[in-house]
C-alpha angles and dihedrals in degrees: 000000000000120000113229112244115235119232124247132047121307120240089253092056099038116096098041100097131083118218112234102196097071089050094049093046090050092049091049090047092045091051093050092043092049098050096038093057107043123139132171121242112235115252099002096053092216114155114239140186111245124155100171124087118242087245094056090045092049091050092053089048091051093051097048090046094055092049091051096049092046087059099043137068102253118198112231099196145353140104096292091050089052092048095050091048091048091048091048095047093053096045091045088052093058098038129092089267108195093195100288122175094229121213125174122195137168120221120206104231145120091237113115089220146120136171146178120213125204114285093040099287106156129182126178119196118221090231093072092053096086091048090048084052094182145021092272093052091049089051090055089052096048094041088056094053095042088051090056090057098044091046089052093230092157096055088044092055089047090052092049092047090052090052092049090052092054090046090050089052092049092049091051090052092045092052098040094110093058121096115268095253096051092043092053092049093048092046091048091050090051092049091052089048092050091048100048097027103042120006100045097043088046091054091047090053089053089054094049090047090051089048092053093043092047093049090055093046094052091047094049087047089060098252121133107263093193086077093068096076090041085054090059092048089056090046089056092050091048091051092050092230092293100138121133121241105290095242087059095049137085089220131053117253119270088246091054092048093048090049094048094045092053090049090055092042097093090057091046095051090047090052091048090051093052095048101034109053 
């Protein structure tokens, strides 16, 4: 007597397929999202993905800036404060200023750091002053940070992270019929691929773009652009050569930055000659 075969996949067979519909829907959404939110980066002309208005971005920058200043020791006056504000004023004057409400402050701290938040909110930590060494080195640092804000790199990263989150969700739905072990392994591989194949190279590209735009700004503001590669020589000395391998880092290596800055130097020197008779 033959036993009737039940319909549907068995437990042993279940979990091997990939659902196509979530992937198709994600690709359609990603295509719409990408093409509906394109902007152009000032000076470089690169197209970028940004889904946030400048007003929203500036409001977030202002909120974060106030929180940081409230938690730190902000210098109210002094030579370094005057220098930072003068450098900032000159660079802002030659930048593609989108109507920022500029503010420049110096924070007393051992951190070798500086930043510019959306809306033109700049802070320089005193710990970076010895590495900057001189006015031109400090201008290279501030030009780089200001370039990040004007190029809207923060908003672009947020848009890409949002797209990655949707992609991860779609991948999870597409693989939901797989057994748990296989699904975890595939999702882990996708995560590693996204990290090292998309997110980290994307971040390094932002840093290189800010290096280039910042070099142009400092040259047009009549600072010496040749100090920029020297700055990264000093950065390397200050870090003791302790950088991770470039493919594992959010930033290009010091050697890469020095090479790129020297490649861009003829343009920077020409701009300086044009603007600083």
